[in-house]
N, C-alpha and C positions, 0 to 999 in steps of 0.2 A: 230208555225205551226197551220194552220187553222183547220185541220182535228181533232186534239186532242180536241180542244175547242168544235167542233160540235158533237163529239162522246159523250160528257158529257150530251147531251140532252136526251139520252135514255140509258137504260141498255143494254150493249153488253157483250157477253162472251169474255174472253181473246182471244179465237181463232178468233172470229169475228173482234175484234180490230186489231189483227195481220194481218188478211186478208185484211181489209180495209186500213190499213197503207201501206201494200205492194202494193196494187192496186193504192193508191194515189201516192206513189213514182214512180211507173211505168208510170202512166199517166203524171206526171210532167216531167219525162225524155223524154217521147214521144213528149211532146209539147215544149221541150227545156226550161222549166221554172226552174230557179235557185233561184230567190228571193222569199222566202216564204211569204214575206210581200206584194207581188204583189196581187192586188185585184182579178186577174184571178185565183190565187191559191184557193181562197175561193169558186169560182164557180166550180173548179175542185173537191174540197173536197165534196161539196154538191152533185155534180153529181155522184161521186164515191159512196157515202153513199146511194143515191137513187138507183143506179144500184146494189149495193152490197146486197140489201135485197133479191135478187133473188137467192143467194147462189151459184154463179158461182165461178170460180177460180180467183185469183188475176189478172192474165193475161187477162182473159175474161172481168172482171170488168173494168180494165184500158182501154182496147181497146174500149169497149162500151161507156165509159165515154168520151173518146177522140172523138169518132165519134159523139156523141150527142152534144158536145160543138161546133164541126164543124170548128175548126181552122186548121185542118190537112187534 
């Protein structure tokens, strides 16, 4: 799972990790991505982390990340 690897680059609280993981899963579902080894998943993970620093809900983070990627 690409987001776990990326989350190791900075200190996150357990709540932040849970929020970003949930947002990542929501974004993958919204994009119809199933294969976590798909290179697009890393793009989604990076975007979720970037958006997640704003402190929004998992749903808002996922929706913003999906919109920024522009595939939907």
